[in-house]
N, C-alpha and C positions, 0 to 999 in steps of 0.2 A: 863472710863465708869464703872458704878457700876454693880456688879453681882446681879442678881435677880433670884428668883425661877419661873420657867415656870409653867403655868396653866396646870391642868390635861388634859384638852381638847387638848391643843397644844402638850403636850407630846404624847398623843395618836395619833394625826395626824402625828407627826414625825415618830412614830413607824409604822404607817400604810404605810408610804412610802416605808418601807423595806419589810413588811409582805404582804401587799395587793398591788400588782403592777397592776392588772387587774382583771376583773370578774373571770377569771379562777383561780387566786390565792385564792380568797374567796371561790370558789367551792371546791378547794383542802382542805382548812382548815376545812370547814364544813363537808366534807365527812370523813376526818380523825377523827373528833370528833365523828361522828356517828359510825364508826368502833371501836373506842376505847370504845364506850358505849355498844359494843356487838351486834350491829344491824345485822340482817340477811336479811333485806329488806330495800333498800335505793332508794328513788325516788327523782330525780332532775328535776325541771321545770325551764325554762328560757324564757325570752322575751327580745327582742332587743339585742340579743347576751349576755344577762346577765347584760346589762347596766341598763335597767329599772326594771328587776325582776330576782331574783335568789332565788329559794325555794328548801330547802333540807328537806325531810321528812324521818324519820327512826323509827324503832320499837325497839330501844335500851332501856337501863335501865331507861332513863328519869331523870328529876330533880325536886326537890320540890322548894318551894318558897325561902328558904334560899340559896339553890344552885344557883338559878337564880340571886339572888341579888349579889352573889360573882362572877358569871360567866362573868359579863360584866365589872369587875374591872381588871386592869392590874396585871399580875403576880399572879393570883389566879388559881390554877389548882389542880386536884385530882390525877394527874399522876406522880408526881415527889416527891421523898422523899428528903433526905439531900445530895444527890450526883448526879453528871452527868455521873458517870462511869457505871451505870446499867440502861440505858434507854431502856425499852421494849415496849413502846407505841409510836404511831405515833406523837401525840402531847405531849408537856411537858412545853412549855414556858409560857403559860397563856397570850398570847398577841393577838390572832386572833380575838376573839369576841369584845373586847374593841377597837381594831384597826378598825374593820369594822364599829362599831357603831359611831366612830368619823368622818367618811367620808361618811356615807350612812344612810338610814333609816332602822334600824334593829329591828325586832320583833322576840322574842323567845317564843314559847308556848310549855310547856312540862308537862308530868305527869308520875309519877313513877308507875310501875306495882303494883297494890294493893291499890293505893291511890283512894279516892272517887272522887276527882276532880283535875284539873290541875291548872297551874299558867302561867302567861304571864308577860313579861317585854318588854319595848320598849325603844330604844335609837335612837335619831335623831341628827346627827351632834355633838355628844358628850353629849347631854342633855338627862338625864334619867327621865322617867315618873314614875318610881317606879313599884314594883311587885304587881299584882292584880290577883284574882282568874279568871279562864277562863275554859270553856269546852275544853277537849282535850282527844284524844285517848292515850293509853300508848305509850310512846316514846317521840320524840321531833320534832317540826317543826320550822325551822329557815328560816325567810323570809328577804331578803335583797332587798330594792328598791332604785332606783335613786343613784347608787353608784357614789361617788365623787361629789355629789351635794354640799357638804360643802367645797370642795377644787376644784373649777372649773378648775384651771390650769391643774389638772391631767387628766381631760376629753380630753384635746387636744392631749394627748399622746396615747389615745386608738385608735385601728384600727377600721375597718368597723364592723358592726354587724355580718356579715358572718364570718369574721376572728376571732372575739371574741367568737362566738358560736363554731367555730371549735376548739379553744383552750380549751374550757370547755369539748368538746367531747374527746379530747386527755387525759385530766385529768381523766375522767371517765373510759376510756379504760385501763389506767395504773392501776387504783385502781381495776378494774374488774379482770385483770390478776392476781394481787397479792392476791385477796380474792375470789377464785372460789366458796366458800360456800355461798356467799352473792349474792342475786338477785339485779341487778341494772336496773333502768328504767330512761331514759333520754327523756324528752318530752318538748313541748312548741310550740307556734305559729311560732317561728323562725326556726323550724327544723322538720324533720321527727322523729317519735318516735323510739328510740333505746332501745332495751331490751336485757339484758344478764341474762338468766335463771341460777339459781344456778346449778353447776355441781358437788358439793360435793368434793371428793378427786381426781376427774379426771381433773387435771390441763390442760392436753393437749386439752380436749374438750373445756374448757374455752378459751384457746389460739386460737382454731379454730374459736370460736365465734367472737373474736376480730380481728384476722389476716386473717380470711378466711379459708374455708375448705381445700384449697390447702396446707396450712402450715402443716396440720396434715399429709398429704401424703409425704411431703418433709422435715420433721424434723428428726433430730438425737438426741437421748436422751443423756444428759450430766449428769454424776454423778461422782464426784471426791472429794478427800479430801487431804489436805496437812497441816500438823502441826495444826490440830484442826480448820482449815478453810475449810468449805464445799462449794461445788459448784454444783448446780443442775439446770435443765432446759432443753431447747431444742434449737438446732441450725440448720438452714436450710442447705441443701446440697449446694455446691458452685454454681451450675447452677440455683439455686432459689434465685434471688437477686432483689433489688429494686433501684430506682433512687435517694434515699436519706436515711439517717440513722434514719428516723422516725419510722421504724419498728424494732428497736433495743430497747428492754425493759430490764432494770436491776433493781434488788431489793437487798437491804442489810438488813438482819433481817426482811424481810417483808415490808420494807419501799421503795416505788418507788423513785429512784434517777436518776439523769442525770449527771453521773460522767465522767470526761474526761479520767481518768485512765482506767476505764472499757471500754469506747468506743475505746480508743487506743489499748487496749489488743484484742478486737474483730477484729479490723482492722488488727493487726499484725498476728492473728491466721489464717486469710484468705489470707495472702500475697501470691502472685503468683497463686492464685486460683480464683481471682475475677477481672473482667474487670475494667479498669480504669473508674472512675466516677460511678461505681455501688457499692451497699452496701448489705452485707448479712442481713438475717432476723434471729433474735435471741432473746430468752427470757432466761435470766440468773438470778439465785437467789443465793446470797452469804449469808452464815450463819456463824457467829463467835461470840466469847464472846463480849458483848457490850463494855467492857472495852478496846477492841482492835480497836475500831472505834469511831471517834468523829463525831456525827451528829449535833453538835451545832456550825457548821461553819458559817451558815448564817440563819437569821430568817426564810427564806422560807423552810429550812431544805431539800433542794433538792441536796445540795453538802455534801459530807462526806470526811473525811480524815482517811486513814488507818494508823495504827502504823507501819505496814510493807508493804508499797505499792509494793515493789518488789516481795514479796511472793504472793500477790493477783494477780498481773499481770502475774506472771509466772504460777500460777494455772490456770488462764483463758486460756492463750495461749496454755499451755500443754494439758489441758482437751479437748479443741475444736479440736486441731490438732490430738489428739489420736482418737477422735470420727470420724473425717473425714477420718483418716487412716483406721478405722474399717469398715466404711460403707458409706463414703461420695463420693464414686466413681460412685454411681448409678445416672442415668440421672433423672433430675427433671421432674415431670409430666407435667410441663408447656410446655416442648418440644413436648410431645405427643399432648397436647391441641392445640399448634400452628400448628402442622402438620395436625391435623384433621380440623382445621379452614381453612388451605390453600387449602384443597381439596373441600371446599364448593363452590358452584356456586357464582360468583360475587366477589370472593376474589381479592383484589388488593394489591399486596405485597408492603411493605414500604422499603425504603433504609436500607440496613443492618447496624447494629451498628458497628463502628470501634473504638476500644479503642485507646487512645493516649498514647505513651510511657511516662513513669514517668521520673522525673529528675534524673540525675546521675552526678557524678564528671566527668570531662573531661577524658574519658577513651577510649582506643582502643577496639572496639567491634568486629573487624574482627577476625575470628578464624585463628590461625596459625597452621602449620603442626605439631609441637610438641604436641599441645593440642589435635589435632585429634588422635594422637597415644596414648595419655594419657587416654582419656575417651572412653572406649569401653564397650558396653552393653554385658552382658553374652549371649553366643550363645544358641539358642534353636532349637533342631531338625536339627543341622548342619547349621543353618541360622544365620549369624552374623548381629547384629543390632548396628553397630559402629557409632561414632559421625559423620563420614563423610556422613552418611545419607543413604547408600545403605543397602540392606538386603542380598546381596550375592556378592561373588567375581566377578561373571559374570557381575554385573551391577555397582559395586563400582567405577570402573575406569572412566566410562562415566557419572557419576552423575553430574559433574559441567556443562556439556553441555546441560542439560535438559532445556526446555523452558516451559512456561505456555501455556496451550491449548487455542486456539482461540475460540471465541464464535461460536456455531453451533446449529442447531435446533435438529439434530438427537441425539439419545442416544447411546453412545458407551459402549458396555458391553463386559467384558472379558469372556473367556471360563469358564463354570461352574466349581466350585471346585470339586475335587474327594473325599473329606473327607467323612468318613463313617457317618451314622446317629448318632453314639454315640457322635460325636463332638457337636451336638446340645445341649447336656446336659451341656456344659460349659455355664458360665454366659453370655458371648457374642456370643455364638453359633458357627456355622460353616460358613465360607465364601462361598457364592454362586455366587457372581458376583461383578464386579467393574464398576461403572457407571461414565461416563464422566472422566475416568482416575483420579478420585479424591475421590470418595465415595465407600466404601466397603459395600456391602449388605450381612448381615449374617443372617442365620436362627437359631432361638432358639426353644426350645420345645414348647413355648407358644406365639410365635410372631416372629418379625424380628428386627434387629438392623442395623442402618445406621451409618457408621463410617467415619469421616473426616480423611483421612490417614495422611495428613501433620500435622494436629493439634495433632493427637494421638502420632505420632512418635516424635514430638517436645517435648511432655511431657516425653516420655521414655528417650530421650537423656538428658533432663534437670535433671531428677531424678538420672541418672547415674553420672552426673557431681556433683550434690549436695551430693551424697554419697561419692564421692572422696574428697569433702571438709571435711567430717567427718573422713575419714580413715587415712589421712596422712597430714603432713605439706604441705601447698601450695607452689609452686615455687615462689621465690621472685627475684627481681632485686636489686642488690647492687648499692647504689648511689655513684658516684665517690667522691663527697664531701658531708658528712653528712649534713642534713638540721637542723639548730638549730632554735627552735621555743620557743619564750617567752610566758609563761603562768603564771597565778597566782599559787602560791605554792600549794594551796589545789587541783587545777586541776592536777598538776604534780603528787601529791601523789595518786590521784584517778587513773590516767593512769598507774602508776607503779603497782598498785594492780592487774590490768588486763593485764599486760605486757605479761605473758605467753600465755594467750588466743589470744592476738593480734599476737604473734609470730607464732602460728600455722596457722594463716591466711596470713602469709607472710609479716607482718608488724613488723619490729624490732625497738623498741623504748627504749632508755636509758636515765637515768637521766643526766642532764648536768647543775650542779649547783643547787642552791635553787629554782630558778624561771624559769627553761627552761628544755626542753627535746631535745634529738638528735634523728633524724630519720635516720637510716642507710640502711634499706631495705624497699621496698614497694612491694605489691603483683604484680607479673608479669602479672596476668590476667587483671589488670586495665590499663596497659600501662602507658603512661604519666599521672601523677596525681598531683594535687595541694596538696602537703603533708601538708602544713600549714592549709589549709581549712579543710582537712580531720581530722587532729589531733584536731583542735578546735571543730569540730562537734562531734567527739567522746568524748571529755572532757565534752561538754554540755550534751550529752546523758547519760554519766555515772553519772553526777551530778544529773540529773533528775530521772533516772530509776535504777541506780546502775548496768547497763549492757552496754556492748559494742557491741550490736547486729547490730548497724548501718553499720559497715564495712562488716559484713557477708551479710547483706541485699544488699549492693551495689555489692558485689561479686556475689551473686545469681542473681541479675538483669543482670549483664554481662553474666553469664552462660545461663540465659534464652534467651538473645539475640543471643548468639552463637548457642544455641540449635535450635533456629528458622532457622538460616542460614544453619545448618548442618543436617536438617531432610529431610525425603522423601518429595519431592516437589509435589505440585498439578500438574497434567498432566503426571505423570509417570505411565505407565502400570505395574501392579504387577502380579506375578504368584500366583497360588492358594496357594502353600505352604508358600509364603511370606505373603500373607494376613492372613492366619491362624496363622503364627508365631507372627504377629503383635497383633492379638486378644489375644493370650495366654500371651504375654508379658504385655498387658494392664491389664489383670486380675491379674497379679502378682505384678503390680507396684502401689504403693500408689499415690493417686491424679490423676490417669489417666482419671478420668471423665471430667477433664477440661484441656485445654492447658495452657501454661505459662502465657497467657494473660487473662485467666479466661473464655474463650469461651468453650462451651461444645464440647467434642471430639466425642460424639455419641448421637443418639436419638433412643429410644426404642419405638416400636409400638406393643402393644399386639394383639393377634389374635382376641380378642373380639372387639378391636377398628377397625381392618380391616373389620370384618364382619359387623360392624355398618356402615361403609362407603358404603357397598354394600347393605344395608337394609336387612341383614340376621339375625338381632337380635332385 
């Protein structure tokens, strides 16, 4: 078969298949063009979910007739010089407008600031009518009608008008977060008008516009730097979470991206603090030398490749964890809102959310007596908070015989605490009562706190066990016969690089010839374990991320399970000094705002909220 040159129209339609997947893709490209043109006001109008109409109007620099003639030709752009190593604009490929024009009816009307009149060009299914004079305001108006009319097969892959309209909304939200100085308006007969007023340099105010006012009250500022890679933004407290990852926004040098590495890093940063099936809310912006990131991975420009992915991932995980350690233990305001709602007449409670345990290698999760002796919380005020779960020697021995309380209508309250009023100055206040032998009620200077005693102590025990993982080599069990595992030679090399780190976790690995390793010891905490599967998983992780954190993650999962079994149980009556000791230990322990499964350990109710319940404010 003879080779022939494809027509320009067909070439553009092929390119459109990669660049313009749906109306939202066209909206993204047009908004990027407007932002690159310096627009401070962008209006987007849609009809039929963007299928029948998509119009983007901006007040940017505009184009003259010569620019319009080139703009609809492939690989014509004003944003790229002679190299791909210094890309500082959102667009640069010169493919968007000709791709749109090849599959839809495209009209561009533009006028430069200072010009007497504007110009207009139209393209329909790849056919150009030529540039002609036209009345226009300074800036540019791009109108896309009947998208994919020239390629009907593509229409079958589009979703409902509502779904396509929603996808355009998400594009606008991402752009709005990235550019708070720009006013965005999204309107049309297929939607309610959405407007994001410009907030100048107040990025958090713009985030609140997009993510809701609650995010502003539950966000922790992120500001970190590592080897000339900067990370800024805001991350929600662990108790402020959502049902999917759609509320995680990431930007690289101002470009909205949906990068798997960044999403994985966010997930890892919240490990052990987020319920299974729930996702944190975060807005992160990474800044680095353009030469250190490749944004030309895909025509849609939503994927990027970092020259040092391990550095970027470590920066994100470390910065978020440091921020959570600094102030992430506070209760989310959504807990207060939920409590206020529960007190309203007519409230019907829903079944509580129960997270499912995550996957783990076949491991023994029952705590053994030696481990109970190994992991002891530091004593406070003469009260021991050991792994066995008791707070004093008087109650430690009988802990295992405790049972859960049976359901009853009355409220069982312990004797009031005798703490002085000064104790209310603490962040979690002074314990005043124990309700239903499970919830501690504490008084603060400006409200009250309700603590789930089991969830709180579970976190304290787990953090003590986690600290033990850092302080010394973990106990290991020697295999009677070393297990020989065949691996590709490059995987063996990678494992040996991390052999010392693995040994501290109780996993002893040695080289056994050019294509195999020998496992001589495994972590005692894991009990019986499939060493072959574990080593192969570690080799895959090291190859992907250049880190062997998976083993530690599994060990921490076991520790979390053991901490749950070894904590103060629901239904146990506590003395006043025990309750106050628990509160003080929570204040001194990182991550105590959530239990090991991500549920909140306490809810705070301000005095103003209480007064509002009684109509006193």
